[in-house]
N, C-alpha and C positions, 0 to 999 in steps of 0.2 A: 504493500500500500504506500502511495506517495504521501509524504507529510508536507503540507503546503502552508505558506503564509500569504494572505491576500490583503493588499493595502489599498486604501482609497482616499481621495481628496473630495470632500463635500463642498457644496455651495459654490460650484464653479460657474463663473459668469463675469461680465464686465464690471459688476459692482465691486468685485474683489480681484481685479486683474493683477495688480502688483503682488498681492498676497499669494495668489495661485501660482504665479511664476516662481516665487521664493519657495513655496512648498514643493513644487515640482522639481526644482533644482536640488532641494534638500533630500527628497526621496530618491532621486536618481543617484545622488552621491552615496546614500546609505545602502541602497539595494543593488547598485551596480548595473541597473537597466531601467527602462521605462515600463517594466512589467507591473504597473499599478493601474488603478481605475480613477476616472474623474466622473463625478456626479454633477451633471450640468443642469442649471436652472434656466429655463427659457426666458423668463422675465422677472427677475428677483424683486418681489414686493411691488410689481408693476412699475418699477422705476429704472430698470436696467435691461432692456430688451436685447437679446442676442442679435436680432435682425437689424438693430440700429448701430451695430458696432462691427463693421467689416474687419477691422484690425484684429479684434479678439477672435472673430470667426476664423481668421487665417491661422491664429495660434492653435485653435482647436483642431483644424485640419492637420497642421504640422505635428501636433502631439499624437494624433491618431495614427498618422503615417509612421511615426517613430515607435509605435507599439502600445500606446496608452489605450486602455479600454474606456469606452464612453457609455455612461448610463444616463437616462432621463431622470431628473430629480425634481418631480412635481412640475408645476408651471410657474406659479407665483411664489411658492414657498410659504406664503402667509395664510393663516387660518382665519377665515371670515365667518365660519359657521357658529351657531349657538348650540351648545352641548348640554346634555343632562346625563345623570347616572355615571357609569364608569368612564364614558367618553369625556365627561366634564373633568373628572379627576385626572385623566391622562393629559388633557389639554392644559390643565392648570399646573401640574407638577412635573411633567416629562418634557415640556418645551415652553418657550416664551412666545406663544402666539404663532408658532410656525408649523403646526401639524395640519398642513393644508388638506390632506386627503382623509382626515379623520371623520369629517362630517358631510362629505359630498355624497350625492346620490350616485347610483351606478351610471346613469346617463352623463352626469357632470364629470365624474371621474374618467369615464371612457373617452369623452371628448378631449379632455386635457391630455390624457395619455396619448391619444392618436395624434393630436396636434404637436405635442412635444417630440414624439417619435419621428414624424414627418420632417419637422424643422431641423432636428439635430442630424438626421441621416442626410438631409440635403446639404448641410454645412460640411460634414466630414466626408461625404462621398462613400459611405459604407454603412452596413447595418450597425445599430447600437447593440450593446451587450445585454441590456435589460432596463429595468425600472426600479427605482428606490424612492419610496415616499419620504417627503421631508420629515425629519425627526423619527424616521422609521415607524410612523404611526399610520395604520390603515383602518378605516371604518368598514362596515359591511358592504357599502356601495363600492368602495375601492377594491375590495377582495373580489367581488362579483365581476367588476369591469376587467380586472387583471386576467381572469380566465379566458377572456375573448380578445385580449389586447394584441396578441402576436409577440409579446415580449418573451424571450427565452428564460430570463432569470429575474428574480426579485429577492429582496432581503429585508429582514427586520432585525430587532435587537438580538434575537436568539437563533435565527436560522437563515439559510439561503434555500430557495425552492424554485421549481420550474412551474410557472403559472399554467402552462398548457396542460400539464399532466397532474399537477398537485404534488409531485414527488419532491421530498426534501433532499437536497444534495450536500448540505453541510449543517452541522449543529454546533452550538456553543455561543457564548456572549461575545459581542463585538467589543474590542478594547477601544475606548475613545476618551476624550478629555473635555472638561467644561471650564470655560474661562469667564463665565458671566459673573460669578461672585467668588470671593475668597474661599468660602466654605465648599462650594462645588469644585473649585480647583483642587483644594486639598484632598477631597474625597476621591476625585478622579485620578489624581497622582497616586494615592494610596492603593486604589483598585488596580492600576496598571502594575504597580510593584508586586502585588500579590499574584496577578495574572501571569507575570513572567515565569513563575514557577508552577502555579496551579493549572494553567492551561496547556502546559507542555504535552500531556498525554493525548490531546485532541489531534485528530488527523488534519484538521483545517482550522487555522487561527486567523481571525480578521482584525485588522487595525485600521481605524478611520481617523483622519485629521481634518481640521476645519480652519478657515482663515483666522478666526479669533485666537487660535493656539499660538500664533506668532506674537501675541501681546504679553505672554507670560513666560519668562525664562525657565521657571520651574516645569512648565508643561513641555517646553522644547527639550529640556534635558531628559525628561521622562520618556518622550517620544523616541529620542535617540537611543536610550537604553533599551527600550522595548523592541525597536526595530532590530538592534544588534542581537538581542536575546533570541529572537525567532529566525531572522533571516540567515544567521550563521549556521543554522542546523536544518533548514528546510528549503524546499524549492520556492522561490519567489514566483508566484503563479498568477495567471489571469483567472478571473472568475469563470470564464468559459471552459476552462479545463475541468471544472466540476461536472460538466455534462458528458465528458468522455466515457 
């Protein structure tokens, strides 16, 4: 069995152009290749449309040509729905108003998925690898829409699966960091430290970084240690290898 590490950059788009370049260069230096994923937001918060930035679209094409996998990452990334029950708890405690696909109907979710897929594939000139909802949060409508979306892969906090068949292709928590508050930063750094040992038995380990990580030296140091702990002992893999 191949032991893999899968690394991704979230929130990719013109809004964080400089941060994405820095993260891309950092991952390339740490991993020794462009074998990582970028999760692309078509129009972050309705303020940064890909279609309005030809220069950034050119970067996406170049990165894809160099081997970076591209995923559609929502459409706006912003959650504008009203929630109740469990969804309300998730929206309040698991993200800061960015769980866009938590409250959408199947029709709404399906349209945004289709639009994002068409846009990104037109930009990079090749199929996208899959879809990941902002904040890894999916409501019932999003799950229903995914099954008919044509995406080969999707992921949440605890697994990667094939929407077409429903088959889970990787299990285990994603290692990620939170820069929003001092307490969240401390807890995420502590979790990453624990995960560097506790998750070693897993066949597939996922690591996700965000533009905000660049604002905290403690997070950057933790990311570097985590990448080294896993990349030195595993195949640095594309997500699509999980379907082999």
